[in-house]
FIKOLZA-1660 file (N, C-alpha, C; in steps of 0.1 Angstrom, whole numbers, plus 5000, padded with zeros to 4 digits):
% residues 222
   i   px   py   pz ch aa at
   1 4759 5401 7943  A  M  N
   1 4753 5392 7956  A  M CA
   1 4767 5382 7953  A  M  C
   2 4776 5376 7965  A  A  N
   2 4788 5369 7962  A  A CA
   2 4778 5349 7962  A  A  C
   3 4785 5344 7957  A  E  N
   3 4774 5332 7954  A  E CA
   3 4778 5326 7966  A  E  C
   4 4770 5319 7972  A  R  N
   4 4770 5311 7987  A  R CA
   4 4775 5301 7984  A  R  C
   5 4788 5296 7993  A  T  N
   5 4793 5280 7996  A  T CA
   5 4785 5272 8003  A  T  C
   6 4793 5262 7998  A  Q  N
   6 4788 5248 8009  A  Q CA
   6 4800 5245 8015  A  Q  C
   7 4796 5241 8028  A  T  N
   7 4807 5235 8035  A  T CA
   7 4808 5219 8032  A  T  C
   8 4819 5215 8026  A  D  N
   8 4821 5199 8025  A  D CA
   8 4816 5188 8039  A  D  C
   9 4812 5181 8039  A  V  N
   9 4812 5176 8053  A  V CA
   9 4812 5157 8047  A  V  C
  10 4819 5149 8059  A  A  N
  10 4821 5137 8060  A  A CA
  10 4812 5132 8074  A  A  C
  11 4807 5117 8075  A  L  N
  11 4802 5115 8084  A  L CA
  11 4805 5099 8085  A  L  C
  12 4802 5096 8095  A  A  N
  12 4809 5082 8105  A  A CA
  12 4799 5078 8119  A  A  C
  13 4791 5067 8116  A  D  N
  13 4789 5059 8124  A  D CA
  13 4783 5048 8124  A  D  C
  14 4789 5039 8134  A  S  N
  14 4788 5027 8134  A  S CA
  14 4769 5021 8132  A  S  C
  15 4762 5027 8134  A  N  N
  15 4746 5025 8132  A  N CA
  15 4745 5031 8119  A  N  C
  16 4736 5020 8111  A  P  N
  16 4739 5019 8100  A  P CA
  16 4722 5032 8095  A  P  C
  17 4717 5027 8104  A  L  N
  17 4702 5037 8110  A  L CA
  17 4707 5049 8110  A  L  C
  18 4711 5054 8116  A  M  N
  18 4717 5068 8127  A  M CA
  18 4727 5073 8112  A  M  C
  19 4734 5063 8105  A  L  N
  19 4742 5071 8094  A  L CA
  19 4733 5078 8082  A  L  C
  20 4723 5067 8078  A  S  N
  20 4714 5071 8071  A  S CA
  20 4704 5085 8075  A  S  C
  21 4702 5084 8082  A  A  N
  21 4689 5094 8090  A  A CA
  21 4702 5106 8086  A  A  C
  22 4710 5110 8093  A  L  N
  22 4725 5120 8094  A  L CA
  22 4726 5123 8081  A  L  C
  23 4725 5110 8069  A  S  N
  23 4732 5119 8057  A  S CA
  23 4717 5124 8048  A  S  C
  24 4709 5124 8055  A  E  N
  24 4695 5126 8048  A  E CA
  24 4694 5144 8055  A  E  C
  25 4696 5145 8067  A  F  N
  25 4697 5157 8076  A  F CA
  25 4705 5163 8068  A  F  C
  26 4719 5162 8064  A  F  N
  26 4729 5171 8057  A  F CA
  26 4724 5171 8044  A  F  C
  27 4718 5162 8034  A  E  N
  27 4716 5166 8021  A  E CA
  27 4704 5174 8019  A  E  C
  28 4700 5175 8034  A  R  N
  28 4683 5186 8031  A  R CA
  28 4691 5198 8026  A  R  C
  29 4701 5201 8040  A  D  N
  29 4706 5212 8042  A  D CA
  29 4710 5217 8029  A  D  C
  30 4711 5230 8030  A  P  N
  30 4717 5242 8015  A  P CA
  30 4732 5245 8016  A  P  C
  31 4736 5244 8033  A  R  N
  31 4748 5248 8037  A  R CA
  31 4755 5238 8032  A  R  C
  32 4754 5225 8030  A  F  N
  32 4761 5213 8032  A  F CA
  32 4764 5207 8019  A  F  C
  33 4770 5204 8012  A  S  N
  33 4778 5190 8008  A  S CA
  33 4783 5179 8013  A  S  C
  34 4776 5165 8014  A  L  N
  34 4780 5156 8018  A  L CA
  34 4788 5148 8013  A  L  C
  35 4796 5144 8012  A  V  N
  35 4811 5141 8006  A  V CA
  35 4815 5125 8005  A  V  C
  36 4809 5119 8020  A  T  N
  36 4812 5105 8016  A  T CA
  36 4804 5104 8030  A  T  C
  37 4803 5090 8036  A  T  N
  37 4799 5086 8048  A  T CA
  37 4809 5071 8051  A  T  C
  38 4809 5066 8064  A  A  N
  38 4817 5054 8068  A  A CA
  38 4807 5056 8080  A  A  C
  39 4808 5035 8081  A  G  N
  39 4809 5029 8091  A  G CA
  39 4817 5028 8105  A  G  C
  40 4832 5029 8103  A  T  N
  40 4838 5028 8111  A  T CA
  40 4851 5039 8110  A  T  C
  41 4859 5043 8118  A  A  N
  41 4867 5051 8120  A  A CA
  41 4881 5049 8107  A  A  C
  42 4882 5036 8105  A  E  N
  42 4889 5034 8095  A  E CA
  42 4888 5037 8083  A  E  C
  43 4870 5033 8081  A  G  N
  43 4866 5040 8063  A  G CA
  43 4871 5052 8065  A  G  C
  44 4865 5061 8076  A  F  N
  44 4863 5076 8078  A  F CA
  44 4875 5080 8077  A  F  C
  45 4888 5073 8077  A  L  N
  45 4901 5082 8079  A  L CA
  45 4906 5077 8064  A  L  C
  46 4904 5068 8060  A  E  N
  46 4908 5064 8042  A  E CA
  46 4897 5075 8037  A  E  C
  47 4889 5075 8040  A  A  N
  47 4879 5082 8029  A  A CA
  47 4885 5098 8027  A  A  C
  48 4884 5106 8042  A  V  N
  48 4889 5118 8041  A  V CA
  48 4905 5122 8036  A  V  C
  49 4914 5116 8039  A  L  N
  49 4924 5116 8032  A  L CA
  49 4927 5114 8016  A  L  C
  50 4919 5104 8013  A  R  N
  50 4918 5103 8001  A  R CA
  50 4909 5116 7989  A  R  C
  51 4897 5122 8003  A  V  N
  51 4890 5131 7997  A  V CA
  51 4888 5142 8002  A  V  C
  52 4895 5152 8004  A  P  N
  52 4895 5158 8016  A  P CA
  52 4883 5168 8018  A  P  C
  53 4877 5170 8035  A  V  N
  53 4868 5178 8033  A  V CA
  53 4868 5188 8045  A  V  C
  54 4861 5194 8043  A  A  N
  54 4860 5206 8058  A  A CA
  54 4859 5203 8073  A  A  C
  55 4847 5197 8072  A  V  N
  55 4840 5189 8088  A  V CA
  55 4835 5177 8088  A  V  C
  56 4842 5171 8094  A  G  N
  56 4842 5155 8098  A  G CA
  56 4824 5155 8110  A  G  C
  57 4824 5146 8108  A  V  N
  57 4807 5148 8120  A  V CA
  57 4811 5129 8123  A  V  C
  58 4819 5126 8135  A  I  N
  58 4820 5112 8139  A  I CA
  58 4813 5109 8152  A  I  C
  59 4810 5097 8156  A  D  N
  59 4805 5092 8164  A  D CA
  59 4819 5085 8174  A  D  C
  60 4816 5092 8189  A  W  N
  60 4832 5091 8198  A  W CA
  60 4833 5069 8199  A  W  C
  61 4820 5064 8197  A  T  N
  61 4825 5049 8201  A  T CA
  61 4825 5043 8187  A  T  C
  62 4830 5051 8175  A  L  N
  62 4834 5039 8167  A  L CA
  62 4841 5030 8166  A  L  C
  63 4841 5020 8159  A  P  N
  63 4852 5004 8161  A  P CA
  63 4856 5009 8157  A  P  C
  64 4868 4997 8163  A  M  N
  64 4881 4993 8160  A  M CA
  64 4894 5006 8166  A  M  C
  65 4894 5018 8160  A  L  N
  65 4900 5027 8164  A  L CA
  65 4895 5036 8173  A  L  C
  66 4883 5040 8171  A  G  N
  66 4879 5050 8185  A  G CA
  66 4880 5062 8181  A  G  C
  67 4872 5067 8187  A  G  N
  67 4870 5083 8180  A  G CA
  67 4880 5096 8187  A  G  C
  68 4886 5090 8197  A  K  N
  68 4891 5093 8200  A  K CA
  68 4911 5094 8194  A  K  C
  69 4914 5078 8191  A  K  N
  69 4924 5077 8185  A  K CA
  69 4923 5083 8170  A  K  C
  70 4912 5083 8165  A  L  N
  70 4908 5086 8148  A  L CA
  70 4913 5105 8150  A  L  C
  71 4904 5111 8163  A  I  N
  71 4910 5125 8163  A  I CA
  71 4923 5132 8161  A  I  C
  72 4931 5119 8167  A  E  N
  72 4945 5123 8172  A  E CA
  72 4951 5122 8158  A  E  C
  73 4950 5107 8155  A  V  N
  73 4955 5107 8137  A  V CA
  73 4951 5120 8130  A  V  C
  74 4942 5123 8127  A  L  N
  74 4940 5137 8113  A  L CA
  74 4949 5145 8122  A  L  C
  75 4951 5148 8133  A  R  N
  75 4955 5159 8135  A  R CA
  75 4972 5161 8133  A  R  C
  76 4975 5147 8127  A  A  N
  76 4987 5149 8120  A  A CA
  76 4988 5148 8108  A  A  C
  77 4975 5145 8101  A  Q  N
  77 4977 5149 8086  A  Q CA
  77 4973 5163 8083  A  Q  C
  78 4978 5169 8070  A  E  N
  78 4978 5174 8062  A  E CA
  78 4963 5176 8057  A  E  C
  79 4957 5191 8058  A  S  N
  79 4943 5191 8048  A  S CA
  79 4932 5184 8059  A  S  C
  80 4934 5180 8071  A  A  N
  80 4928 5171 8076  A  A CA
  80 4912 5178 8079  A  A  C
  81 4905 5174 8082  A  P  N
  81 4892 5180 8086  A  P CA
  81 4888 5180 8100  A  P  C
  82 4882 5194 8104  A  R  N
  82 4878 5197 8115  A  R CA
  82 4871 5189 8121  A  R  C
  83 4871 5181 8133  A  V  N
  83 4865 5171 8138  A  V CA
  83 4848 5179 8144  A  V  C
  84 4837 5172 8146  A  V  N
  84 4828 5177 8155  A  V CA
  84 4823 5160 8157  A  V  C
  85 4825 5158 8171  A  V  N
  85 4818 5143 8179  A  V CA
  85 4806 5147 8183  A  V  C
  86 4794 5135 8174  A  Y  N
  86 4782 5137 8175  A  Y CA
  86 4779 5121 8184  A  Y  C
  87 4778 5121 8197  A  S  N
  87 4775 5110 8205  A  S CA
  87 4769 5115 8217  A  S  C
  88 4765 5103 8229  A  H  N
  88 4759 5100 8236  A  H CA
  88 4772 5110 8250  A  H  C
  89 4763 5115 8256  A  S  N
  89 4769 5121 8265  A  S CA
  89 4766 5121 8282  A  S  C
  90 4775 5117 8292  A  D  N
  90 4777 5115 8303  A  D CA
  90 4779 5127 8314  A  D  C
  91 4773 5141 8314  A  G  N
  91 4777 5148 8318  A  G CA
  91 4792 5153 8309  A  G  C
  92 4802 5160 8315  A  Q  N
  92 4810 5165 8310  A  Q CA
  92 4823 5157 8303  A  Q  C
  93 4821 5143 8304  A  D  N
  93 4832 5135 8306  A  D CA
  93 4834 5131 8287  A  D  C
  94 4827 5131 8280  A  I  N
  94 4830 5125 8265  A  I CA
  94 4836 5143 8260  A  I  C
  95 4827 5154 8264  A  P  N
  95 4830 5164 8257  A  P CA
  95 4844 5169 8264  A  P  C
  96 4844 5165 8275  A  R  N
  96 4859 5171 8273  A  R CA
  96 4869 5159 8267  A  R  C
  97 4872 5149 8270  A  K  N
  97 4883 5139 8265  A  K CA
  97 4879 5141 8245  A  K  C
  98 4867 5146 8240  A  A  N
  98 4869 5150 8224  A  A CA
  98 4873 5166 8221  A  A  C
  99 4876 5176 8232  A  M  N
  99 4882 5186 8230  A  M CA
  99 4898 5185 8231  A  M  C
 100 4901 5177 8241  A  A  N
 100 4917 5172 8248  A  A CA
 100 4919 5169 8236  A  A  C
 101 4912 5160 8230  A  A  N
 101 4920 5149 8220  A  A CA
 101 4920 5157 8209  A  A  C
 102 4910 5173 8202  A  G  N
 102 4915 5181 8192  A  G CA
 102 4902 5181 8185  A  G  C
 103 4892 5179 8191  A  A  N
 103 4879 5184 8183  A  A CA
 103 4876 5194 8182  A  A  C
 104 4867 5200 8175  A  A  N
 104 4868 5213 8171  A  A CA
 104 4850 5216 8177  A  A  C
 105 4843 5207 8180  A  G  N
 105 4831 5205 8187  A  G CA
 105 4823 5193 8191  A  G  C
 106 4814 5196 8194  A  F  N
 106 4807 5187 8203  A  F CA
 106 4789 5186 8201  A  F  C
 107 4782 5176 8201  A  C  N
 107 4770 5177 8199  A  C CA
 107 4763 5164 8208  A  C  C
 108 4755 5165 8217  A  A  N
 108 4751 5153 8223  A  A CA
 108 4739 5151 8214  A  A  C
 109 4736 5136 8212  A  R  N
 109 4728 5127 8207  A  R CA
 109 4714 5129 8210  A  R  C
 110 4712 5137 8225  A  S  N
 110 4697 5144 8224  A  S CA
 110 4692 5155 8221  A  S  C
 111 4702 5166 8217  A  E  N
 111 4697 5171 8207  A  E CA
 111 4692 5173 8193  A  E  C
 112 4681 5181 8191  A  P  N
 112 4676 5179 8179  A  P CA
 112 4688 5180 8171  A  P  C
 113 4683 5176 8161  A  A  N
 113 4691 5175 8142  A  A CA
 113 4695 5187 8144  A  A  C
 114 4692 5198 8143  A  E  N
 114 4691 5209 8140  A  E CA
 114 4702 5217 8145  A  E  C
 115 4702 5217 8160  A  K  N
 115 4711 5215 8169  A  K CA
 115 4728 5212 8163  A  K  C
 116 4726 5201 8160  A  L  N
 116 4738 5195 8150  A  L CA
 116 4744 5204 8139  A  L  C
 117 4734 5208 8128  A  L  N
 117 4736 5208 8118  A  L CA
 117 4740 5225 8121  A  L  C
 118 4738 5232 8131  A  D  N
 118 4740 5245 8135  A  D CA
 118 4757 5245 8140  A  D  C
 119 4758 5235 8143  A  I  N
 119 4772 5232 8153  A  I CA
 119 4783 5231 8141  A  I  C
 120 4780 5220 8133  A  V  N
 120 4787 5220 8117  A  V CA
 120 4790 5228 8112  A  V  C
 121 4782 5239 8110  A  A  N
 121 4780 5252 8102  A  A CA
 121 4790 5264 8106  A  A  C
 122 4788 5264 8123  A  D  N
 122 4798 5272 8127  A  D CA
 122 4813 5265 8126  A  D  C
 123 4816 5252 8130  A  V  N
 123 4831 5246 8127  A  V CA
 123 4836 5253 8115  A  V  C
 124 4826 5247 8104  A  G  N
 124 4831 5254 8092  A  G CA
 124 4833 5264 8089  A  G  C
 125 4831 5274 8098  A  R  N
 125 4837 5288 8096  A  R CA
 125 4844 5295 8106  A  R  C
 126 4852 5282 8110  A  G  N
 126 4861 5282 8120  A  G CA
 126 4859 5285 8136  A  G  C
 127 4850 5280 8141  A  K  N
 127 4845 5282 8155  A  K CA
 127 4851 5269 8162  A  K  C
 128 4849 5272 8172  A  M  N
 128 4850 5255 8182  A  M CA
 128 4837 5256 8187  A  M  C
 129 4826 5245 8193  A  V  N
 129 4816 5248 8201  A  V CA
 129 4814 5237 8207  A  V  C
 130 4812 5238 8219  A  F  N
 130 4813 5229 8231  A  F CA
 130 4802 5234 8241  A  F  C
 131 4798 5223 8247  A  P  N
 131 4786 5226 8258  A  P CA
 131 4798 5232 8269  A  P  C
 132 4794 5237 8281  A  F  N
 132 4805 5244 8290  A  F CA
 132 4809 5233 8296  A  F  C
 133 4825 5233 8295  A  L  N
 133 4832 5226 8304  A  L CA
 133 4842 5235 8314  A  L  C
 134 4846 5226 8325  A  D  N
 134 4855 5233 8335  A  D CA
 134 4872 5228 8328  A  D  C
 135 4874 5239 8325  A  V  N
 135 4884 5235 8316  A  V CA
 135 4896 5234 8323  A  V  C
 136 4896 5239 8334  A  R  N
 136 4908 5236 8345  A  R CA
 136 4911 5220 8343  A  R  C
 137 4899 5209 8344  A  E  N
 137 4903 5199 8344  A  E CA
 137 4911 5192 8332  A  E  C
 138 4911 5196 8322  A  L  N
 138 4918 5196 8308  A  L CA
 138 4933 5197 8313  A  L  C
 139 4938 5205 8325  A  R  N
 139 4952 5205 8327  A  R CA
 139 4954 5198 8339  A  R  C
 140 4947 5190 8342  A  Q  N
 140 4950 5184 8355  A  Q CA
 140 4961 5169 8350  A  Q  C
 141 4967 5166 8357  A  D  N
 141 4976 5154 8357  A  D CA
 141 4969 5140 8357  A  D  C
 142 4970 5127 8349  A  P  N
 142 4958 5123 8348  A  P CA
 142 4964 5113 8361  A  P  C
 143 4973 5113 8368  A  V  N
 143 4975 5102 8376  A  V CA
 143 4962 5104 8389  A  V  C
 144 4956 5120 8392  A  H  N
 144 4950 5122 8397  A  H CA
 144 4935 5118 8397  A  H  C
 145 4936 5109 8385  A  A  N
 145 4924 5104 8386  A  A CA
 145 4923 5087 8387  A  A  C
 146 4932 5087 8392  A  L  N
 146 4934 5067 8399  A  L CA
 146 4932 5068 8412  A  L  C
 147 4924 5063 8416  A  T  N
 147 4923 5061 8434  A  T CA
 147 4937 5054 8440  A  T  C
 148 4932 5056 8457  A  A  N
 148 4947 5054 8463  A  A CA
 148 4945 5042 8458  A  A  C
 149 4944 5029 8456  A  K  N
 149 4943 5018 8454  A  K CA
 149 4949 5019 8442  A  K  C
 150 4944 5024 8430  A  E  N
 150 4950 5022 8416  A  E CA
 150 4967 5026 8416  A  E  C
 151 4967 5038 8426  A  R  N
 151 4985 5043 8425  A  R CA
 151 4990 5031 8434  A  R  C
 152 4988 5028 8440  A  I  N
 152 4993 5015 8446  A  I CA
 152 4998 5011 8438  A  I  C
 153 4989 5001 8434  A  L  N
 153 4989 4986 8419  A  L CA
 153 4998 4995 8407  A  L  C
 154 4998 5011 8406  A  L  N
 154 5005 5012 8393  A  L CA
 154 5022 5011 8399  A  L  C
 155 5025 5016 8413  A  T  N
 155 5037 5018 8419  A  T CA
 155 5038 5000 8418  A  T  C
 156 5034 4992 8420  A  A  N
 156 5037 4976 8425  A  A CA
 156 5039 4973 8407  A  A  C
 157 5027 4977 8398  A  L  N
 157 5031 4972 8382  A  L CA
 157 5048 4978 8383  A  L  C
 158 5052 4989 8380  A  A  N
 158 5063 4993 8377  A  A CA
 158 5074 4982 8379  A  A  C
 159 5072 4977 8389  A  K  N
 159 5085 4965 8393  A  K CA
 159 5082 4952 8389  A  K  C
 160 5077 4950 8375  A  G  N
 160 5076 4942 8370  A  G CA
 160 5066 4933 8368  A  G  C
 161 5061 4931 8380  A  S  N
 161 5053 4918 8390  A  S CA
 161 5041 4915 8377  A  S  C
 162 5039 4899 8374  A  T  N
 162 5029 4898 8372  A  T CA
 162 5014 4897 8382  A  T  C
 163 5005 4893 8371  A  N  N
 163 4993 4893 8378  A  N CA
 163 4992 4887 8392  A  N  C
 164 5003 4873 8387  A  K  N
 164 4996 4863 8396  A  K CA
 164 5008 4869 8411  A  K  C
 165 5015 4874 8407  A  Q  N
 165 5026 4881 8421  A  Q CA
 165 5018 4889 8423  A  Q  C
 166 5010 4898 8420  A  L  N
 166 5007 4912 8423  A  L CA
 166 4994 4904 8434  A  L  C
 167 4987 4895 8430  A  A  N
 167 4977 4892 8434  A  A CA
 167 4986 4886 8450  A  A  C
 168 4992 4875 8445  A  E  N
 168 5003 4870 8460  A  E CA
 168 5005 4883 8475  A  E  C
 169 5010 4896 8466  A  E  N
 169 5016 4904 8474  A  E CA
 169 5004 4912 8484  A  E  C
 170 4992 4916 8473  A  F  N
 170 4985 4922 8479  A  F CA
 170 4972 4914 8485  A  F  C
 171 4971 4901 8485  A  G  N
 171 4964 4892 8493  A  G CA
 171 4946 4894 8486  A  G  C
 172 4952 4895 8469  A  I  N
 172 4938 4894 8468  A  I CA
 172 4937 4888 8458  A  I  C
 173 4923 4884 8447  A  S  N
 173 4919 4871 8437  A  S CA
 173 4931 4881 8426  A  S  C
 174 4934 4874 8412  A  V  N
 174 4939 4875 8399  A  V CA
 174 4927 4886 8394  A  V  C
 175 4919 4880 8396  A  N  N
 175 4902 4889 8392  A  N CA
 175 4907 4901 8393  A  N  C
 176 4904 4903 8408  A  T  N
 176 4906 4915 8413  A  T CA
 176 4920 4925 8407  A  T  C
 177 4930 4919 8407  A  V  N
 177 4941 4927 8400  A  V CA
 177 4937 4928 8389  A  V  C
 178 4928 4925 8379  A  K  N
 178 4929 4926 8366  A  K CA
 178 4915 4939 8364  A  K  C
 179 4908 4939 8374  A  F  N
 179 4896 4948 8374  A  F CA
 179 4907 4959 8380  A  F  C
 180 4911 4960 8386  A  H  N
 180 4921 4969 8387  A  H CA
 180 4926 4977 8381  A  H  C
 181 4933 4968 8369  A  L  N
 181 4942 4972 8358  A  L CA
 181 4939 4978 8349  A  L  C
 182 4923 4969 8346  A  R  N
 182 4914 4978 8337  A  R CA
 182 4912 4991 8339  A  R  C
 183 4908 4994 8348  A  N  N
 183 4908 5005 8350  A  N CA
 183 4915 5017 8354  A  N  C
 184 4928 5011 8356  A  L  N
 184 4938 5022 8353  A  L CA
 184 4943 5024 8341  A  L  C
 185 4945 5015 8333  A  F  N
 185 4947 5018 8317  A  F CA
 185 4937 5027 8312  A  F  C
 186 4921 5029 8315  A  E  N
 186 4916 5035 8309  A  E CA
 186 4912 5045 8311  A  E  C
 187 4916 5053 8323  A  K  N
 187 4918 5062 8330  A  K CA
 187 4929 5071 8328  A  K  C
 188 4942 5063 8325  A  L  N
 188 4956 5074 8314  A  L CA
 188 4957 5070 8302  A  L  C
 189 4944 5064 8300  A  D  N
 189 4949 5062 8282  A  D CA
 189 4956 5054 8279  A  D  C
 190 4958 5039 8289  A  L  N
 190 4972 5035 8283  A  L CA
 190 4963 5021 8277  A  L  C
 191 4975 5012 8273  A  S  N
 191 4966 5003 8266  A  S CA
 191 4974 4986 8270  A  S  C
 192 4988 4989 8276  A  N  N
 192 4990 4975 8282  A  N CA
 192 5000 4978 8290  A  N  C
 193 5009 4970 8300  A  R  N
 193 5016 4969 8311  A  R CA
 193 5028 4979 8310  A  R  C
 194 5035 4977 8296  A  A  N
 194 5047 4985 8293  A  A CA
 194 5042 5001 8290  A  A  C
 195 5031 5003 8287  A  Q  N
 195 5028 5013 8285  A  Q CA
 195 5027 5022 8300  A  Q  C
 196 5019 5014 8309  A  A  N
 196 5022 5016 8324  A  A CA
 196 5028 5019 8329  A  A  C
 197 5042 5010 8328  A  I  N
 197 5055 5013 8334  A  I CA
 197 5061 5021 8333  A  I  C
 198 5059 5028 8318  A  A  N
 198 5069 5043 8308  A  A CA
 198 5059 5050 8320  A  A  C
 199 5046 5052 8318  A  F  N
 199 5042 5063 8322  A  F CA
 199 5041 5066 8338  A  F  C
 200 5048 5054 8343  A  Y  N
 200 5048 5056 8360  A  Y CA
 200 5063 5061 8360  A  Y  C
 201 5072 5056 8353  A  Y  N
 201 5086 5061 8358  A  Y CA
 201 5090 5077 8346  A  Y  C
 202 5076 5080 8338  A  S  N
 202 5081 5095 8333  A  S CA
 202 5074 5103 8338  A  S  C
 203 5062 5099 8346  A  S  N
 203 5052 5111 8349  A  S CA
 203 5052 5109 8366  A  S  C
 204 5052 5095 8368  A  V  N
 204 5051 5096 8385  A  V CA
 204 5063 5092 8395  A  V  C
 205 5068 5086 8393  A  H  N
 205 5080 5084 8402  A  H CA
 205 5088 5092 8409  A  H  C
 206 5088 5103 8403  A  A  N
 206 5097 5115 8412  A  A CA
 206 5091 5122 8423  A  A  C
 207 5077 5118 8419  A  Q  N
 207 5069 5128 8431  A  Q CA
 207 5056 5116 8435  A  Q  C
 208 5055 5105 8434  A  S  N
 208 5048 5097 8443  A  S CA
 208 5056 5090 8454  A  S  C
 209 5050 5087 8466  A  S  N
 209 5053 5077 8478  A  S CA
 209 5042 5073 8485  A  S  C
 210 5047 5061 8492  A  S  N
 210 5035 5061 8500  A  S CA
 210 5038 5070 8514  A  S  C
 211 5027 5074 8523  A  P  N
 211 5031 5079 8535  A  P CA
 211 5036 5075 8547  A  P  C
 212 5043 5078 8555  A  A  N
 212 5049 5071 8565  A  A CA
 212 5043 5063 8572  A  A  C
 213 5046 5046 8574  A  G  N
 213 5033 5041 8582  A  G CA
 213 5024 5035 8575  A  G  C
 214 5021 5041 8559  A  D  N
 214 5013 5030 8557  A  D CA
 214 5019 5015 8552  A  D  C
 215 5010 5009 8549  A  D  N
 215 5009 4993 8543  A  D CA
 215 5006 4996 8531  A  D  C
 216 5007 4998 8516  A  P  N
 216 5002 4996 8509  A  P CA
 216 4993 4982 8505  A  P  C
 217 5000 4970 8507  A  A  N
 217 4991 4960 8507  A  A CA
 217 4979 4958 8518  A  A  C
 218 4979 4965 8524  A  E  N
 218 4964 4967 8534  A  E CA
 218 4958 4975 8527  A  E  C
 219 4965 4990 8524  A  S  N
 219 4951 4998 8515  A  S CA
 219 4944 4990 8499  A  S  C
 220 4955 4982 8495  A  L  N
 220 4947 4974 8484  A  L CA
 220 4939 4968 8485  A  L  C
 221 4939 4963 8496  A  R  N
 221 4931 4948 8504  A  R CA
 221 4920 4955 8511  A  R  C
 222 4916 4972 8513  A  D  N
 222 4907 4977 8519  A  D CA
 222 4895 4975 8509  A  D  C
% end
């Protein structure tokens, strides 16, 4: 009879109680060998680069780097683990983002622990395991996620205007400008104004224009 092999696993969760509980589940299951645990994305990254494992189980909201960036960094590394995201889920949003980032599986925290263990075992055998997703949305241009107000603001932002200038141009408060910018950055997965301007000129400028007769400032005030 062939010797049964174990899947090497690393865990990352910022909640010490959750990390302890997960560790116990994996240590009890003979299918796995728990190699390391971490409370941050950076700690997980350092650990798995030092001691490679087959599968990493991470929370999507890990401190500092975050789950999405962690997965993207791992994809560029040799011998990187396949990643299962174990996190709270509101509909398809996080599973979709995890798949787009390069994760191999997703399990909601509302599922029994046994479901997570089975998913990790499947991922360790080379499978991808996700709940049903409308994959057509994975291919959508991210600009389609913006509201009409946010598209108008992105166009104005590309001119190099400050928050104060944007507020004066559109007749809204600076705080309202900041609110729209935060939403815009989050939807486009951007970190700052420079990235937003670069996104506009590389992805939007060639195909975006205001309909004839529309007043952009009036649209933003509505």
